[in-house]
NUTIFI-314620 format. One record per atom (N, C-alpha, C, CB): x, y, z. Coordinates in steps of 0.2 Angstrom, whole numbers, padded with zeros to 4 digits, always signed. Each point is the difference from the previous one (the first is absolute). Glycine has a CB too. Layout:
XYZ
...
This chain:
+0004-0006+0000
-0004+0006+0000
+0004+0006+0000
-0009-0006+0006
+0015+0006-0002
+0004+0006+0000
+0003+0001-0007
+0003-0002+0012
-0001-0003-0016
+0003+0001-0006
-0005+0003-0005
+0008-0010+0002
-0015+0008-0001
-0005+0003-0004
-0001+0008+0001
-0006-0012+0000
+0007+0013+0007
-0001+0007+0002
+0006+0004-0003
-0006-0003+0010
+0012+0000-0010
+0006+0004-0003
-0001+0001-0007
+0007-0005+0009
-0009+0000-0013
-0001+0000-0007
-0005+0006-0001
+0003-0013-0002
-0009+0013+0005
-0005+0005-0001
+0003+0007+0001
-0009-0009+0003
+0013+0010+0003
+0003+0006+0001
+0004+0002-0005
-0001-0002+0012
+0005-0002-0015
+0005+0002-0005
-0004+0001-0007
+0009-0007+0005
-0014+0004-0006
-0004+0001-0006
-0004+0007+0001
-0002-0012-0002
+0000+0014+0008
-0003+0006+0001
+0005+0006-0001
-0008-0005+0008
+0014+0004-0005
+0005+0005-0001
+0002+0001-0007
+0005-0003+0011
-0004-0003-0015
+0002+0001-0007
-0006+0003-0004
+0007-0010+0001
-0013+0009+0000
-0006+0003-0004
+0000+0007+0002
-0006-0011+0000
+0007+0013+0006
-0001+0007+0001
+0006+0004-0002
-0007-0003+0010
+0013+0000-0010
+0006+0004-0002
+0000+0000-0008
+0006-0003+0011
-0009-0001-0014
+0000+0000-0008
-0005+0004-0003
+0005-0011+0001
-0010+0013+0003
-0005+0004-0002
+0002+0008-0001
-0009-0008+0005
+0009+0010-0011
+0002+0007-0001
-0006+0005+0001
+0009-0004-0008
-0007+0010+0012
-0005+0005+0001
+0001+0005-0005
-0001-0003+0012
-0004+0005-0016
+0001+0005-0005
-0005+0005+0001
+0004-0008-0009
-0002+0015+0009
-0004+0006+0001
+0000+0004-0006
+0003-0001+0012
-0008+0002-0015
-0001+0005-0006
-0003+0006+0002
-0002-0010-0007
+0006+0016+0005
-0003+0006+0002
+0000+0005-0006
+0004-0001+0012
-0008+0006-0012
+0000+0005-0006
+0002+0006+0003
-0009-0006-0007
+0014+0010+0005
+0002+0006+0003
-0001+0006-0005
+0008-0006+0007
-0011+0011-0005
-0001+0006-0004
+0006+0005+0002
-0013-0001+0000
+0018+0001-0005
+0006+0003+0002
+0001+0006-0004
+0005-0011+0002
-0002+0016+0001
+0001+0007-0003
+0007+0001+0001
-0011+0004+0003
+0014+0000-0008
+0007+0002+0000
+0001+0006+0005
+0002-0004-0012
+0002+0003+0017
+0000+0005+0005
+0007+0004+0000
-0008-0007+0007
+0013+0004-0010
+0006+0004-0001
+0004-0004-0006
+0001+0004+0012
+0003+0000-0016
+0004-0002-0005
+0005+0005-0002
-0010-0007-0004
+0016+0004+0003
+0006+0004-0003
+0002-0003-0006
+0003+0004+0012
-0003+0000-0017
+0003-0002-0007
-0002-0007-0002
+0010+0007+0002
-0017-0009-0001
-0002-0006-0001
-0004+0000-0006
-0001-0003+0012
+0002-0002-0017
-0004-0001-0006
-0007-0002+0002
+0010-0003-0007
-0015+0007+0005
-0007-0002+0001
-0002-0007-0002
-0003+0012-0001
+0000-0016+0006
-0002-0007-0001
-0008+0000+0000
+0011-0005+0004
-0014+0000-0007
-0007-0001+0000
-0002-0002+0008
+0000-0004-0012
+0004+0001+0016
-0002-0002+0006
+0001+0006+0005
+0004-0012-0003
-0002+0018+0001
+0001+0005+0005
-0007+0002+0004
+0009+0005-0008
-0014-0005+0005
-0007+0002+0003
-0005-0005-0003
+0003+0012+0002
-0004-0017+0002
-0005-0005-0002
-0002-0005+0005
+0004+0001-0012
-0009-0005+0011
-0001-0005+0005
+0004-0006-0003
-0012+0004+0002
+0015-0008+0003
+0005-0005-0002
-0002-0006+0005
+0009+0009-0004
-0009-0015+0001
+0000-0006+0004
+0006-0002+0003
-0010-0004-0008
+0011+0002+0014
+0005-0003+0003
-0001-0007+0003
+0004+0012+0003
+0000-0016-0003
-0001-0007+0003
+0006-0001+0005
-0007-0004-0010
+0005+0002+0016
+0005-0003+0005
-0001-0007+0001
+0001+0011+0005
+0004-0015-0006
-0001-0007+0001
+0005-0002+0006
-0004-0003-0012
+0002+0000+0017
+0005-0001+0006
+0005-0005-0002
-0009+0003+0008
+0009-0006-0014
+0006-0005-0001
+0003+0003-0007
-0006-0010+0005
+0004+0015-0008
+0003+0003-0006
+0003+0007+0001
-0007-0008-0007
+0003+0012+0010
+0002+0007+0001
-0006+0005-0003
+0012-0003-0001
-0010+0009-0001
-0005+0005-0002
+0002+0002-0007
-0001+0004+0012
-0005-0003-0016
+0001+0002-0007
-0006+0004-0002
+0007-0011-0002
-0005+0015-0003
-0005+0003-0004
+0003+0000-0008
-0004+0008+0010
+0001-0004-0014
+0001+0000-0007
+0008+0003-0001
-0012+0001-0003
+0014+0003+0007
+0007+0003-0001
+0005-0002+0004
-0006+0010-0004
+0005-0013+0010
+0005-0003+0004
-0002-0006+0003
+0003+0012+0003
+0002-0016-0001
-0001-0007+0003
+0005-0001+0005
-0005-0005-0010
+0003+0004+0016
+0005-0001+0006
-0001-0007+0002
-0001+0012+0004
+0007-0015-0003
+0000-0007+0002
-0001+0000+0008
+0008-0004-0009
-0010-0001+0012
-0001-0001+0007
+0006+0003+0004
-0008-0010-0002
+0014+0008+0000
+0006+0002+0003
+0001+0008+0000
+0005-0011-0003
-0008+0014-0002
+0001+0007+0000
-0006+0004+0004
+0005-0001-0011
-0009-0003+0014
-0005+0003+0004
+0000-0002+0008
-0007+0000-0010
+0006+0005+0014
+0000-0001+0007
-0007+0002+0003
+0012+0002+0001
-0016-0007+0002
-0006+0001+0003
+0000+0002+0007
-0005-0008-0008
+0004+0014+0010
+0000+0002+0007
-0007+0000+0003
+0010+0007-0003
-0011-0004+0009
-0006+0000+0003
-0005+0005-0003
+0006-0003+0010
-0003+0008-0013
-0005+0005-0003
+0001+0001-0007
+0001+0006+0010
+0005-0008-0013
+0000+0001-0007
+0004-0005-0003
-0001+0012+0001
+0000-0013-0008
+0004-0004-0004
+0005+0004-0004
-0009-0009-0001
+0015+0008+0001
+0005+0004-0003
+0004-0004-0005
+0001+0008+0010
-0001-0007-0016
+0004-0003-0005
+0005+0004-0004
-0010-0008-0002
+0016+0006+0001
+0005+0004-0004
+0005-0004-0004
-0002+0009+0009
+0004-0006-0014
+0005-0004-0004
+0004+0005-0004
-0008-0009-0001
+0014+0007-0001
+0005+0004-0003
+0002-0004-0006
+0004+0007+0010
-0004-0004-0016
+0002-0004-0006
+0005+0004-0004
-0011-0007-0001
+0016+0004-0002
+0005+0003-0004
+0000-0002-0007
+0007+0002+0010
-0006+0002-0015
+0000-0002-0007
+0005+0004-0004
-0012-0004+0001
+0018+0002-0002
+0005+0004-0003
-0001+0001-0008
+0008-0003+0009
-0012-0001-0012
-0001+0000-0007
-0005+0004-0002
+0003-0011+0000
-0007+0015+0004
-0005+0005-0002
+0002+0007+0002
-0009-0010+0000
+0004+0014-0001
+0001+0007+0002
+0000+0001+0008
-0006+0004-0011
+0002-0008+0014
-0001+0000+0007
+0005-0005+0003
-0012+0004+0000
+0016-0001+0005
+0006-0004+0003
-0004-0004+0006
+0009+0008-0004
-0013-0005+0007
-0003-0003+0006
-0007+0002+0001
+0011-0001+0005
-0015-0003-0002
-0007+0001+0001
-0002-0002+0008
-0003-0001-0013
+0001+0005+0017
-0002-0001+0007
-0007+0001+0000
+0011+0004+0005
-0014-0009-0002
-0008+0000+0001
-0001-0002+0008
-0002-0003-0013
-0003+0007+0015
-0002-0002+0007
-0008+0001+0001
+0012+0003+0004
-0015-0007-0001
-0008+0000+0001
-0001-0001+0007
-0002-0004-0012
-0003+0008+0015
-0002+0000+0006
-0008-0001+0000
+0009+0007+0005
-0011-0012-0001
-0008-0001+0000
-0001-0001+0007
-0001-0006-0011
-0003+0011+0014
-0003+0000+0007
-0005-0005+0000
+0003+0012+0002
-0002-0017+0003
-0005-0006+0000
-0007+0002+0003
+0010-0007+0001
-0010+0013+0003
-0006+0001+0003
-0005+0005-0004
+0006-0001+0011
-0003+0006-0014
-0004+0005-0004
+0001-0001-0007
+0000+0008+0009
+0004-0013-0012
+0001-0001-0007
+0003+0006-0004
-0009-0009+0001
+0013+0013+0002
+0003+0005-0003
+0007-0003-0003
-0005+0009+0008
+0006-0007-0015
+0005-0003-0003
+0005+0006-0003
-0007-0010-0003
+0013+0009+0004
+0005+0005-0003
+0005-0004-0004
-0001+0008+0010
+0002-0006-0016
+0004-0003-0005
+0005+0005-0002
-0009-0008-0004
+0016+0006+0005
+0005+0005-0002
+0005-0003-0005
-0001+0005+0012
+0003-0002-0017
+0005-0002-0005
+0005+0005-0001
-0009-0007-0005
+0015+0005+0004
+0006+0004-0001
+0004-0003-0006
+0000+0005+0012
+0002-0001-0017
+0004-0002-0005
+0007+0004+0000
-0010-0003-0007
+0015-0001+0006
+0007+0003-0001
+0002-0001-0007
+0003-0002+0012
-0002+0008-0016
+0003-0001-0007
+0007+0000+0000
-0010+0007-0003
+0013-0009-0003
+0007-0001-0001
+0004+0007+0002
-0003-0009-0008
-0001+0015+0006
+0004+0006+0001
-0001+0002+0008
-0002+0003-0012
+0000-0007+0016
+0000+0001+0007
-0006+0005+0002
+0012-0002+0001
-0017+0002-0005
-0006+0004+0001
-0005-0005+0003
+0002+0008-0010
-0006-0005+0015
-0005-0004+0003
-0007+0003-0001
+0008-0003+0009
-0013-0002-0010
-0007+0002+0000
-0004-0004+0005
+0001+0004-0012
-0006-0001+0015
-0004-0004+0005
-0007+0002-0001
+0010-0001+0008
-0014-0004-0005
-0007+0002+0000
-0003-0004+0006
-0001+0002-0012
-0004+0001+0015
-0004-0003+0006
-0007+0000-0002
+0008+0003+0008
-0012-0009-0007
-0007+0000-0001
-0003-0002+0006
+0001-0003-0012
-0007+0006+0014
-0003-0002+0006
-0007-0001-0001
+0008+0006+0007
-0012-0010-0003
-0007-0001-0001
-0003-0005+0005
+0001+0004-0012
-0007-0004+0012
-0004-0005+0004
-0002-0006-0004
-0004+0010+0007
+0004-0015-0004
-0002-0007-0003
-0006-0003+0003
+0012-0001-0002
-0015-0004-0001
-0005-0003+0002
+0001-0008-0002
-0008+0010+0000
+0005-0014+0005
+0001-0007-0002
-0005-0002-0005
+0003-0002+0011
-0001-0002-0016
-0004-0003-0005
+0001-0007-0001
+0001+0010-0006
-0006-0014+0003
+0000-0007+0000
+0003-0002-0007
-0010-0001+0007
């Protein structure tokens, strides 16, 4: 009987740990600050974001892996830094904050050009849960 309980307990742990929790939100984002930034379609629009507790956070223009995200008591913070020496942009830094209680999202991007020029933008807005 003890081995059956142990087996059921292991099965329960395995089933609950393999179940991924996905949260879909739609955010009404507005460009709040920008310096030398090329206008993009995503500057002022409603945007769908998906958080998967086994994959990370993503939207149409950025995708963060789970290792690039930290889930705190009040907010989810994701950030990444990518370098590409073969194009006009040398580096791209992105950081996104999502407040877990009021669903306020801040999305920050910064580009470094080969001529050492920097451009940045910040978008902010409120989100709502969607199915």
